[in-house]
C-alpha positions as a printed Julia matrix, in Angstrom:
315×3 Matrix{Float64}:
  10.92  -11.59   -7.0
  11.99   -8.53   -8.6
  10.34   -5.14   -8.19
   7.61   -4.41  -10.56
   6.06   -1.1   -11.74
   2.66   -0.97  -13.95
   1.79    1.19  -16.99
  -2.01    1.48  -17.6
  -2.99    2.61  -21.05
  -5.86    4.58  -20.79
  -5.68    7.05  -23.45
  -8.05    6.03  -26.19
 -11.6     7.97  -26.71
 -14.04    4.76  -26.85
 -15.9     5.64  -29.52
 -18.32    2.67  -29.15
 -18.96    4.02  -26.22
 -21.42    6.3   -27.64
 -20.53    8.74  -24.61
 -19.52   12.33  -23.45
 -17.47   10.19  -20.85
 -14.03    8.86  -21.58
 -14.46    5.41  -21.49
 -12.12    4.27  -18.65
 -14.27    6.45  -16.46
 -17.35    4.18  -17.08
 -18.56    2.92  -13.58
 -18.83   -0.79  -12.8
 -19.84   -2.0    -9.71
 -19.13    1.13   -7.62
 -15.57    1.89   -9.51
 -14.39    3.22  -12.68
 -13.27    0.73  -15.2
  -9.34    2.41  -14.58
  -9.95    2.27  -10.56
 -10.58   -1.55  -10.94
  -7.38   -1.95  -12.58
  -5.52    0.11  -10.43
  -6.57   -1.89   -7.43
  -5.77   -5.0    -8.82
  -2.4    -3.86   -8.94
  -2.48   -2.84   -5.2
  -3.67   -6.1    -4.25
  -0.74   -7.79   -6.04
   1.76   -5.75   -4.44
   2.36   -3.07   -6.93
   2.65    0.41   -5.78
   4.22    2.14   -8.43
   1.79    2.8   -11.08
   1.58    5.13  -14.04
  -1.31    5.92  -16.71
  -1.12    6.97  -20.16
  -4.09    9.22  -21.05
  -5.01   11.13  -23.91
  -9.03   11.76  -24.76
 -10.6    14.1   -21.83
  -6.96   14.02  -20.12
  -8.08   16.74  -17.59
 -10.95   14.83  -16.46
  -9.25   11.59  -16.68
  -6.13   12.95  -14.34
  -8.72   14.18  -11.83
 -10.17   10.82  -11.15
  -6.81    8.93  -10.87
  -5.5     8.31   -7.14
  -2.87   11.0    -6.39
   0.03    8.65   -6.42
  -1.0     7.26   -9.95
   1.42    9.08  -12.11
  -0.19   10.24  -15.55
   1.49   10.95  -19.09
  -0.42   12.53  -22.01
  -0.33   11.21  -25.34
  -1.81   13.85  -27.43
  -1.63   12.16  -30.5
  -3.12    8.52  -30.88
  -0.21    6.88  -32.89
  -0.55    3.55  -31.51
   0.13    1.17  -28.51
   3.68    1.29  -28.78
   3.7     5.16  -29.01
   1.38    4.98  -25.85
   3.94    3.55  -24.04
   6.63    5.48  -25.1
   5.21    8.67  -23.24
   5.74    6.57  -19.83
   9.34    6.04  -20.73
  10.87    8.41  -18.23
   8.69    6.2   -15.67
  10.4     3.21  -16.3
  13.81    4.4   -18.04
  17.1     3.15  -15.79
  14.5     0.99  -13.82
  16.12   -2.63  -13.03
  12.81   -4.69  -12.46
   9.47   -5.49  -14.62
   7.18   -3.17  -16.18
   3.55   -4.53  -16.36
   1.72   -3.07  -19.5
  -2.12   -2.93  -18.82
  -5.37   -1.85  -20.48
  -7.66    0.51  -18.32
 -10.83   -0.97  -20.28
 -10.11   -4.47  -18.22
 -11.8    -4.27  -15.33
 -12.06   -8.24  -14.46
  -8.16   -8.57  -14.39
  -7.51   -9.77  -11.05
  -4.44   -9.57   -8.61
  -3.81  -13.22   -8.69
  -3.42  -13.3   -12.43
  -0.99  -10.42  -12.21
   0.94  -12.41   -9.64
   1.05  -15.26  -11.79
   2.34  -13.78  -14.89
   4.98  -12.02  -13.09
   5.88  -15.09  -11.73
   5.94  -17.24  -15.35
   7.84  -13.97  -16.52
  10.95  -14.34  -13.88
  10.7   -18.57  -13.58
  10.98  -18.59  -17.59
  13.78  -15.9   -17.92
  11.68  -14.13  -20.33
  12.36  -10.71  -22.05
   8.74  -10.26  -22.33
   5.54  -12.28  -21.22
   2.43  -11.73  -22.96
  -0.8   -12.4   -20.98
  -3.1   -14.96  -23.09
  -6.53  -16.68  -23.1
  -7.68  -19.82  -24.83
 -10.88  -19.13  -26.54
 -13.17  -21.5   -28.5
 -13.62  -18.79  -30.84
 -10.92  -16.44  -31.41
 -12.25  -15.02  -34.26
 -11.24  -10.93  -34.22
  -8.44  -11.64  -31.98
  -4.58  -11.68  -32.32
  -3.15  -15.07  -32.33
  -0.17  -16.52  -30.7
   2.63  -18.29  -32.95
   4.59  -20.09  -30.69
   7.74  -22.33  -31.3
   7.33  -24.9   -28.34
   6.7   -22.68  -25.2
   7.92  -19.62  -26.94
   6.22  -17.08  -28.57
   7.31  -16.45  -32.15
   4.98  -13.37  -33.42
   1.52  -12.0   -32.8
  -0.5   -12.33  -36.03
  -3.74  -10.06  -36.31
  -7.01  -12.02  -37.69
  -6.72   -9.91  -41.27
  -2.87  -11.44  -41.51
  -3.13  -14.75  -40.11
  -2.78  -17.55  -42.63
  -5.8   -20.26  -42.42
  -3.4   -22.46  -40.36
  -2.86  -19.4   -38.02
  -6.4   -18.61  -38.17
  -6.82  -22.3   -36.18
  -4.89  -21.02  -33.55
  -7.08  -20.53  -29.98
  -4.56  -18.91  -27.9
  -4.91  -15.32  -28.25
  -3.46  -11.81  -27.01
  -4.6    -9.76  -24.14
  -3.02   -6.59  -24.98
  -1.5    -7.02  -21.55
   2.19   -7.96  -21.08
   5.04   -8.24  -18.25
   8.47   -6.97  -19.55
  11.99   -6.58  -18.38
  12.05   -2.82  -18.21
  15.6    -2.76  -20.13
  14.18   -4.68  -22.79
  11.23   -2.97  -23.0
  13.27    0.4   -23.22
  15.48   -1.38  -26.07
  12.48   -2.69  -27.95
  10.78    1.0   -28.07
  13.87    2.62  -29.27
  13.73    0.39  -32.53
  10.14    0.3   -33.02
   9.07    2.17  -36.24
   5.7     3.19  -37.84
   6.25    2.16  -41.16
   3.2     0.32  -41.84
  -0.04    1.32  -43.08
  -1.63    3.01  -40.3
   1.75    4.89  -39.64
   1.49    4.01  -35.95
   3.66    1.94  -33.41
   2.29   -1.18  -32.19
   3.43   -2.91  -29.01
   3.14   -6.34  -30.81
   6.19   -5.38  -32.81
   8.26   -5.36  -29.65
   7.76   -9.32  -29.7
   9.64   -9.76  -33.14
  12.17   -6.8   -32.4
  13.05   -8.73  -29.1
  13.52  -11.99  -30.72
  15.91  -10.52  -33.54
  17.81   -9.4   -30.76
  18.15  -13.2   -29.35
  15.82  -12.54  -26.49
  13.27  -14.89  -25.22
   9.68  -14.21  -25.31
   7.02  -16.27  -23.55
   3.36  -16.51  -22.66
   0.9   -16.92  -19.68
  -2.69  -18.31  -20.48
  -4.61  -17.11  -17.86
  -7.08  -20.13  -16.43
  -9.95  -17.81  -16.53
 -10.68  -15.83  -19.83
 -12.7   -13.55  -17.95
  -9.84  -11.89  -16.67
  -9.03  -10.31  -20.09
 -12.51   -9.01  -21.21
 -12.37   -5.42  -22.35
 -15.21   -3.01  -22.38
 -15.52   -1.23  -26.16
 -19.54   -0.68  -25.71
 -22.48   -0.23  -23.46
 -23.43   -3.65  -23.73
 -20.22   -5.06  -23.08
 -20.37   -2.69  -19.81
 -23.23   -4.49  -18.98
 -21.82   -7.86  -19.52
 -18.59   -7.13  -17.31
 -20.75   -5.98  -14.87
 -22.69   -9.05  -14.38
 -19.43  -11.26  -14.44
 -18.28   -8.83  -11.73
 -21.52   -9.29   -9.66
 -21.27  -13.1    -9.96
 -17.46  -12.79   -8.51
 -18.64  -10.8    -5.73
 -21.57  -12.83   -5.1
 -19.46  -16.09   -5.1
 -16.9   -14.44   -2.66
 -19.68  -14.06    0.14
 -21.45  -17.1    -0.21
 -18.24  -19.0    -0.06
 -17.71  -16.77    2.8
 -20.6   -18.18    4.42
 -23.6   -15.83    3.48
 -26.78  -17.31    1.69
 -27.59  -14.97   -1.47
 -31.04  -16.29   -2.36
 -30.78  -15.5    -6.23
 -27.44  -14.12   -6.86
 -28.89  -12.89  -10.6
 -30.95  -10.57   -8.61
 -28.4    -9.28   -6.06
 -26.6    -5.95   -7.04
 -23.7    -5.74   -4.65
 -21.06   -3.18   -5.07
 -17.29   -3.89   -5.01
 -16.81   -2.2    -1.61
 -19.72   -4.3     0.25
 -18.72   -6.65    2.9
 -21.05   -9.44    4.12
 -20.93  -11.41    7.49
 -21.29  -14.86    8.01
 -24.82  -16.31    8.16
 -26.35  -13.1     6.65
 -29.05  -13.95    4.26
 -29.69  -11.49    1.15
 -33.1   -11.69   -0.9
 -33.43  -10.91   -4.08
 -33.68   -7.3    -5.12
 -31.13   -6.09   -2.85
 -29.07   -3.25   -4.44
 -25.54   -1.82   -2.54
 -24.05    1.66   -3.05
 -20.71    2.45   -2.04
 -19.29    0.95    1.43
 -21.62   -1.33    2.81
 -21.38   -3.77    5.62
 -23.88   -6.51    6.14
 -23.61   -8.06    9.66
 -23.01  -11.48   10.44
 -26.77  -13.24   10.56
 -28.26  -10.09    9.33
 -31.35  -10.69    7.17
 -31.84   -8.17    3.94
 -35.18   -7.71    2.19
 -35.43   -6.08   -1.23
 -34.06   -2.82   -0.26
 -31.38   -0.1    -1.61
 -28.44    0.37    1.24
 -25.84    3.27    0.3
 -22.76    3.58    2.48
 -24.44    2.05    5.6
 -23.59   -0.58    8.2
 -26.27   -3.21    8.94
 -25.5    -4.6    12.29
 -25.3    -8.38   13.36
 -28.65   -9.76   13.22
 -30.33   -6.98   12.32
 -33.16   -7.56    9.95
 -33.81   -5.24    7.2
 -37.82   -4.82    6.19
 -38.42   -4.9     2.19
 -38.67   -1.81    0.2
 -36.52    0.54    2.11
 -33.84    3.06    1.02
 -31.28    3.18    4.01
 -28.11    5.85    3.86
């Protein structure tokens, strides 16, 4: 497998969040949206990561890990323009470049790994991460010829036949670095909005005789983006479900998962029993065989076999 770098697009204001805070800095299960995307890359073995920032650039830059390189997009001129800002990060690089979005906190490392595998196995210049939605309304449709992608058509531009396509664009991609550089050099803003769209890279690459593929994630939740406070709550509920399922599969008993709020940094031992109303904050370990009644636990270890009585706040 080739070496892979990742570029995370995080320049948007997130107007629908109705917040004074940059969208990617909103927390979910104990970490910011963009932190979850960064961690998924780390777990997939991708260490060279860049972020394209814009709105509240200083605050976002300060919140990023020190080894994440940041590039500022001072004007919001489209997704293609955002990727252009990070060109020094991957220009001349002989490998893959993931283009990800900072507001999709549910992306998993195994999905990124499978996307890269599909990209390399297919010998594609670019591979788009997609999902199949029962109701694809509002999403860009993947127009294909067999296994190969021909173009991405937005909802407003789709013909009645194209609107029947259920495979949609996630806005996340795996590119061959050289192919991406070539596509960016040929990209124009000759459209009504005078913006540079990364989706145009698909037709640019195909016009150059290169092959483009798709990888449909088996779990549509991987690509769920957060654009409002309501969607933030929905994404948090999905993440809590994943966290709880992980520890139940490892042998813990969570009596009512829908009323149990574990942070993403919580670990739980085998045969631990967690009752409804438990909230963990930060790094928490609940030991083997421990019993925890409704309580708030913050940055604290619960010993093996320990019983935490109800309505405590432990720090």
